[in-house]
C-alpha positions in Angstrom: -4.3 6.9 24.5 -4.6 8.6 21.5 -1.5 8.2 20.4 -1.6 4.2 20.9 -4.7 4.4 18.8 -3.2 6.5 15.8 -1.0 3.9 15.6 -2.5 1.1 15.9 -4.9 2.8 12.7 -1.6 2.8 10.8 -0.1 -0.7 11.6 -3.6 -1.9 10.4 -3.5 0.3 7.1 0.0 -1.2 6.5 -1.2 -4.7 7.4 -4.7 -4.5 5.1 -2.5 -2.9 2.2 0.0 -5.8 2.5 -2.5 -8.8 2.5 -4.4 -7.3 -0.2 -1.5 -6.7 -2.3 -0.8 -10.9 -1.0 -4.6 -11.5 -2.1 -4.0 -9.8 -5.7 -0.8 -11.6 -6.2 -2.6 -14.7 -5.8 -5.5 -13.9 -7.3 -4.0 -12.2 -10.6 -3.4 -14.4 -13.8 -3.3 -13.4 -17.8 -6.3 -15.2 -18.2 -9.4 -14.5 -16.0 -12.7 -15.8 -15.9 -15.2 -13.0 -14.9 -16.0 -14.1 -11.8 -12.7 -14.5 -10.0 -11.7 -11.2 -11.9 -14.8 -9.2 -9.7 -12.9 -10.3 -6.4 -9.6 -9.3 -7.7 -11.4 -5.9 -8.1 -13.0 -6.2 -4.6 -9.4 -7.0 -2.9 -7.9 -4.1 -5.1 -10.7 -1.7 -2.7 -9.4 -3.2 0.2 -5.8 -2.3 -0.7 -7.5 1.2 -1.1 -9.1 1.4 2.2 -5.9 -0.4 3.8 -3.8 2.8 1.9 -6.6 5.8 3.5 -5.8 4.5 6.9 -1.8 4.1 6.6 -2.3 7.5 5.1 -4.4 8.8 7.6 -2.5 6.9 10.8 0.8 8.6 9.0 -0.4 12.4 9.1 -1.8 12.3 12.4 1.4 10.6 13.6 3.4 13.4 11.8 1.5 16.4 12.9 -0.6 15.6 16.1 0.8 12.8 18.1 3.3 11.3 19.2 7.3 12.4 18.5 7.5 16.1 17.2 7.6 16.6 13.5 11.0 17.7 13.5 12.5 13.9 14.7 11.0 12.8 11.6 11.8 15.1 8.9 15.7 15.5 9.9 16.3 11.3 9.1 17.1 10.4 5.7 15.1 6.9 6.5 11.5 8.6 7.0 12.1 10.3 3.7 13.3 7.1 1.7 10.4 5.9 3.5 7.7 8.0 2.3 9.2 7.9 -1.2 9.3 4.7 -1.2 5.8 4.4 0.0 4.2 7.7 -2.4 6.2 5.4 -5.5 4.1 2.1 -4.3 0.5 4.2 -4.1 1.6 5.9 -7.7 2.4 2.5 -9.3 -1.1 1.0 -7.5 -2.4 3.6 -9.9 -1.8 1.1 -13.2 -3.8 -1.9 -11.6 -6.3 0.5 -10.3 -7.5 1.6 -13.2 -7.3 -0.9 -15.5 -9.4 -3.1 -13.0 -12.4 -0.1 -13.0 -12.0 0.0 -16.7 -12.4 -3.8 -17.2 -15.2 -4.6 -14.3 -17.7 -3.5 -16.4 -16.9 -5.9 -19.5 -19.4 -8.6 -20.1 -16.2 -11.0 -21.6 -16.4 -14.3 -20.0 -12.6 -13.7 -20.2 -10.6 -10.9 -19.0 -7.1 -10.3 -20.2 -4.6 -9.4 -17.9 -1.2 -7.6 -19.2 2.0 -8.7 -17.9 2.6 -5.6 -16.7 0.1 -5.5 -14.2 1.3 -8.6 -12.9 4.6 -6.9 -12.7 3.2 -3.6 -11.0 1.8 -5.7 -8.1 4.8 -7.8 -7.5 6.9 -4.5 -7.1 4.8 -3.2 -5.1 5.2 -6.3 -2.8 8.9 -5.9 -3.3 8.4 -2.3 -1.9 5.9 -2.9 0.7 8.6 -5.3 2.2 11.1 -2.2 3.1 9.0 -0.7 5.1 8.9 -1.9 8.3 13.0 -1.8 8.2 12.9 1.4 7.3 10.0 2.2 10.3 11.8 0.4 12.6 15.1 2.4 12.0 13.4 5.3 12.3 11.8 4.6 15.7 14.9 3.7 17.0 16.7 6.9 16.1 18.8 5.8 13.2 19.9 8.1 10.2 19.3 11.5 12.0 21.0 14.0 10.2 
């Protein structure tokens, strides 16, 4: 039962991350009205919540419940998945920092740099690969 609940937390985290990134992509534009920008900041906070759930669930799966850690550590796809996830989380710091810096702005229009929009798109592309890697890992594909 514990393993099922931990897997559920992990999956919900990834679903929240995906939904939040799509939400950010749909909301964001180069020139945003302050009211819409504040919604974007809220969606970004939801992304952070999803990341925490995914990380906590993933770590618990690795060290507490589920298959032995060796099952994951000897799989090249696990290492690729972790690298891509860490890259996505690191990339997310740039939009988050920019959003937090701008959220107290009194300007009616917030200008979003193109690189922030492109980072969100890159995160979506990275996250599209993660479930496939997860399937490979769970199937035992990629063991040394």
